[in-house]
Steps between C-alpha positions, in 0.01 A plus 500: 500500500875535479519652848343188653708269280826668606408480869414131460834430329338431162687762298641245257157341465392773260795422275402134490140586412593744224746263335276198549221688326699488176418130480133590534530749215667241280233241577220752438657593165522137390141409586342833407403587858473841667853623579413653837316191624785279378759710683285514813451123500876450474561754775257326735660166416843637593371658821324194632774264380766697688287510814426127485859395425641724771277340762538151358878492463614733777734678258549875526259709300765653275616153394150384410429826318818466292411143405144593409544811290804375308302187415207711381730711283649186349148372432412827324806477274422135425142581400610789280769289333239238412242751380631520146618855462369693798745769608523640853617861507701515822480879533122495474480239775749662736415867434167542324416836343242632744426791264371247247251338740148462367202668665369157600833411660513824699139456612569145613806614694300774673219260596731231637716755682199669660364166619835397651548837674147487643567151638832606652345802670217289642727223636825690561507423874466126445764501227739712706467265795568199280802637313652639820465185713334193344557286810333752731213536252441126503519486880247784518249294301546653157433270207854544374468246218211700353693825534809337348325383185299822472829691494632266232194568285527878553868488412433293188220725373703814564824379342331352193283808446808723517699254287243518219511881505860602568702179463673262739782717635297816581229284658748331733697818568183688593417232753845483663701823475245759625400294810869440571556875485194558717644270767803726525297816565209367708457462874150349516274271294283796396793707375645193328180429304461866406861525386463175303217665306646849460854405395402298190228748403737797500783295349277391212410862423866605511613199296235557235597866467868410463422230244303747289783754513769245417284283270574183700293199602259606774524182708880489511520871584255465788693201638820708496321778689393243760858378531650851520260596777575180692876556476465864604294409807730211591812718477345782698405260779851355504657844539253583776 
């Protein structure tokens, strides 16, 4: 999903969704609702609000995203401050302990991830055409509005699922840094999509191994592996 989001220019969108989901968690806590569904509802609200406001106001997407997710964060803090003693552990939200995930949480992540990947494989040509050139896609008769909102839903489901498992920062980093690295080493859509899948997979294995050896947080270690690989590739290209 991140590979399509980066090509569409929606890299920062994942950050808005992950941080906006905190308001959904706070609301779910206060009313005794399912945490995942609360976070997903907030994520969808952020996604569709940003899309609507961007088209309605004509403002740049990054401006609308900044307004939306900072407002959602403020709303989360307000709800927690009025909850009468609820405490939000910032580290758990930003970098969750993936090693402590429940069996149900892991199973849910696998199911959602498999469904999203299957959809992307089935409709990859349509999505690639849209993210590469939306105007051409519309002129060619593609129902671009449907594709647009489908991508928003896929992005929301993916970010929130990852957010509930590994925390906000690893979820966003996994969606942005590996596809950005893949862009630097790819020369075709096929190689780009393959690299976007292989780079995070191998980086996660390496990061997990390092975190076990050094007894560090898994999510933060994996993010640093992502970043190190991106910098190494970027510097090697510059020298070349």
